[in-house]
N, C-alpha and C positions, 0 to 999 in steps of 0.2 A: 448190302448191309441190311439186317433185319430190324424191324421196328422194335422200340423199347419194350412194348408189351409182349411181343413174341419172345424177346430175350428173357423176359421175366417168367413167362408162363408156357412158352412153346406154342407153335401154330396149331398143333393137334391136341392141345389141352394137356400135354405132358410137361414135366418140369425138368427134362433131361438137360436142355441147353442152359437152363439156369444153374444147375449144379456144376456144369463144365466151366461156365463163366466165373462162378464163385471160386472154384478150385484154382483156376488160372490166376485170379486176382490175388489171392492170399497165399498162394504157394502150398496149398494143402490138398492136392488132388486125391490123395488116398483117404482123406477124412470127410465123411458125409455128415451134414447137419440137417435137421428137419427143415422143410421148406418154410415153415413159419418163422424161422430165424434168419433165413436167407433174404427174404424180400426187403426187410428194413435196410440191409446193407446197400441196396441200390436206390431205394426210394427215399430213405431218411435225409440224405444231403439235400436233395431237391425240395423235400418237404420243409426242412429247417430254413432253407433260403427263402422259400415262399412265405413262411410264417414271419420271418424277420422283416421281409419287405412289407407285408401287410400291417405289421405292428408299427413300423417306423414311418410309413408313408403319411399318416395323418399329422404327426408331429412335424415332420420335415416340410410338408406342404403348408402347415400353418405358419411356421417360421419364415418360409420363403415368401408367402403372401404378405405377412406382416412387414418384412424387410422391404419388399417391393413397394408397399404402401408408403413407407417412410422415405425411401430414397429414389423412387421413380422419377426420372428426369422430367416427364411430362406433367407431374403433379405440381401445382402452384405452391410455392413456399411463401408463407406470410412472415416477413422479416420486420421486426419493430426497430425503430430508431428514435433518437431524440436530438434536437439541435444542440450541438456542443462544439462550436468552432474551435480549432480548425479540423476536428475529427469528423464531425457530421454537420454539414452546412446546407441549409435549405435556401435555394436560390429564388430569385423573384419570379421565375417561371414555374415554380413548384418542383423542379428537379432537385435531386440531392447530390451533393459532392462532399469532398473532404477526405481526410486520410483514411478513416475507417471504412467509409462507403466505397472508396476506390479499391481498397483491399478486398472487400466483400464482392464487388462486381468482378474483379479479376478472378477470384476463386470460383464464383458461380459460373462464369463463362467457361472456365477450364473444365468444370464438372458438369456442364450442360444443364444447370438447374434453372428452372423457370420460377421467378419470384416476383413479389411486389412489396414495396416498402410502405410501412404504415407508421405515421408519426405518433409518438406518445408525448405527454406533457412533462414527464419526470422519469428519472431512472427507476424509482420504486414501482411506478406503473408499468414500465417496460419489463421489469423482473417478474412482477405479478403475472403479467400475460404469458411470459415464457414458462413460468412455473405451472400454471394451470392448463397449458396446452393451447391457448389462444394464438400464440405466436410460435413459429418454428425456430426462430433465432432472434437474438437481440444484438444489434450492431450500433455502437456509438462510442462514447468514452466511458465504458463500463468498467469500474474498478473491481478487481477480484478481492473478496474478503471471505473470512471463514464463515460468517453468518450467511452470506449470500450463497456460498458453495453448498450449504446444507439444503438449499431450495432448488438450485439449478446447477447444471454442469457448465464448465468453462473450457474453451479450447486452450491451446498453448498461448501464452501472452504474446501480443504483437508490439507492445510499447511499454517501456518502464519509465516512470517519472517520480515526482515527489510533490509535496505541497509547497506553495509559495505564499508570499505576503504582499498585499497591495496596500499602499499608504497614500494619503493626499499629498500633493505637491506643495500646496500653499499652507502648510502647517505653521502655526504661530511659533516662532522660535522661543519666545519667553515662556510659553506653556510647556514646551519641551524641556527648557532649562529648569523650570519649577518642578516638573516631575522628577528630574534628575536629582535635585536637591532633597526631595522628599522620598526618594526611593529607598528600598531596603539596603541596597549596596552602599549608599552614602552613609546611612546610619551605622551600618556594620563597620565601615572604615573608621568613623569617629569613635565608635565603641572600642575598637581595638587599641587606638591611641590612648584613650582614657584608661583602659585596663593596664597598659604598660606604665603610664604615668603613676597610677595608684600603686602598682607593684613596687616601683622605684621609691615612691613616698613611704611605703610601709617598711622597706629595707632601711631607708634613712632614719626613720623613727626608731627602729630597733637598735641602730648603732649610736644614736644621739640622745635618746630620751633621758639617760642618767647623767649627761655631761653638758648638754646645751639647754639653756633655760626655755627658749621658745618651742623646743621639741619635747619638753618634759610633760609629764602627766599622761593620763589615759586618752580619752576621746579627743580632748583639746589638742594635745601634742600630735596625735595621729592626723587630725584635720589640718594642722599646720604643716605637717610633712606632705600631705597630699597637695595642699595649696602651693607650697614651694616647688614641688616636682612639676606641677602643671605650668607654673611661671617659667621654670627652667626650660621646659619643652618649647615654649614660645620665644625663648631668648630675650625675655623682658624682665629686668630687675632680679636676675638670679643671684646677684651678689648680696642682696639684702637678706638677712637672717639665714645665711648659708651655713652648712654644717661646719663644725669646728674641729672635729676629730679627724685623724689621718684616714681611717677606713671610710668615714662618711664622705670626706672630700674626694677620695678615689672613686667611690660610687657616683658622686655628683659629677665629676669630670667625665666619666664614661657615659653617663646619661645625657649630659649636654652635647657631647659629640654625636651620640647615637640619635638624639632627638633632631639634630640638624638634618641628618639623612632621612629620618622618618617623616619630618615635615616636608622636606623637598619632594619625596616620593608621593606623599599624600597630595600636595599641591599640584604636582604635575599630572597625577591621575584625574583629579577633579577638573583641572583646566582642560585636559584632553577630552574628557567626557562632555563637559559643557560646550566646548567648541564643536565637537562632532554632532551633538544633539541639536545645537543651534543651527548648524549648516545642513544636516542631513535628516533631522527628525528624531523621534523617540524610539523607533523600532528598527533594530538591526538584525534580530534573530528571534528564534522561538522563545527564549527566556524573557525577552522584553514584552511579550504578549501578556504576561501575568500582571503587568502594571498599567495596561491600557484597555480601552473598550474594543472588543473583538467582534467581528461578524463572520458568518459562514452560511452556506446554503443548507437549508433544513433537509433532514433525512438523507444526508449524503455520507460518503466515506470520510469526509473531512470532519463532520460533526461527531462521528464515531470515534475518530482519533482524539479530538479535543475533549470529549467526555472521558475517554480513557486516561488522558493526562490531567483530568480534574481542572480544566481551564474553562472559566465561564465565558459565554459568548451570547450574541444575539442572532437568532435565526432569520434568514430571509428566503423568500420563495425562489429566487434565481440570482444570477451574478449581477444582472443589471440593477436590481433593487439594492444589492449590497454596495455597488459602486456609487449609486445615487446618494445613499446614506453616508458613504465615505466622503463624497464631495461636499455634502452639506454639513459636515462636522458632527454627525450623530454618532459615528464610531471613529476609532483611530486606526484600525487595521482590519483588512478583510482577507480571510484565509481560504484558499481553494487550490485545485490542481494548477500547478505552475504554468504548464503550456497553455491552458485555457485562459488563465489570467493574462499572460503575456500577449496572447492573440487579441483579447478584448481591449487591452490598454493601447496596443499598437494601432488598432483600427478605429477605435471610437472614443477613448478616454485619455489620450496622450497628454492633453493640456490640463487634466485634473488629477490624474492618478499616476503613480509610478510603482514599479515592482522592486522590492528589496532584493539585493543580490545575495540571496540565501535560499536554501532548500532543505526540507526535513521530511522525515517519514518516507517509506518506499511504497510505491503503488504500481500496479500492473494492469494494463487494459487487455481485455480478451473478449471473444465472442461468446455470448450466453446462449445455452441450449437447454431444452427440457431434460430432466433427469433420464438417464439411460437412453439417450438419443442414438439411433442407429448410425447417424452421420458423424458422431464425435471423432472416431478414429480417422475418418477420411478428412475431416476439416482440420484436425490436429496436424496431419502431414502437409495439408495444403497451406496452412498458416506458416509452418516452419519453412516450407519451400519458398514462400514469398518474402518473408522477413530476412532471409539469407541471400536474396537476389539483388542484383544491381538496380533493378527497377525500384525496389523498396527504398534503398539508400538514396536514390535520386528523388523519389517522392518526398522523403523527409527533408532533403536539402532544399527543394523548391518551396516547400510549405513553411518549414520552421527555421531554415537557414542552417541546419545541422544535419549531418548524414547519419547520426546515430542517436539512440535514446540516451538520456543523461545517465 
């Protein structure tokens, strides 16, 4: 087999073999083309391939080097965390544990990532470090929000939860009862009863003003009608100055029967509310927070939610400060992520604080990554693999007493 240059130009300088090769290739043996047009048919594919390789090599090499720089197993990852029991717990020996840390260690071991954990003092500090590239990842109880997603990337969520409410155990029952009697709901119920009584009084006045003396006249007769209707509602002295016409008496009879039911329902509701508040306290759900003094951790997802709901609150630097204020009577309720509140109360504040049996708002915890991180897709799959595994369900059960997110 002859070399390529001999096939193209001939060993003796002639172009005869080139013409034969060209004719055999394209099936046109009887058609002769100038040699200047034949050479590109052999050389141009190789030349095009070479040019393509030369053009793409720098870009491909740059991408490969950049990707290796970000995902190389031997590169040390700097992973930020923040104490948030039971998801991130700093032990007395300086080692880290907890649900989130256990998840990260398992993922890192399977991906053969070399890393070191760095403690931050707050979630905003953690997110700032991830956003500016100081940290390669952030692992704790980091809630995914729209505002945060503009600055950093998040993996698939590994835990779903909601906000909870902590209240003091030794709340004064009379204070709770007083707040119930001065609440908007109480005045609303009283207002509804009075409106019904005034409506009935107006109807009695329209029927009796021309035939019954004490209902006669304008404002005076109308006031007498309102007064009689209110007295009839309380079942006290309704026979005095009662309506005398048949239509008026029919309305009066209907009102006296209906008022018995209305007063019974009103009394039962007030009694139930006062009893419940006297035994259990003033806060039972989110709506009760509008009538009490509320606390929350500053610059957290909780404060974002409370601001969005236009609910006033007092900000504290951490959960411990909020619990101390709660125990000292400086606030009436403290709002934060429910699993974190539950853990803190169970371990440190069980004699002072209790958790209300309610939950509101939806929150998801995830691993924070810098924008456009090369490891995001890898970690997404790793998180999904772990949260769907039996190991994860067992971890949640051992730590929280439940095998699934709420």
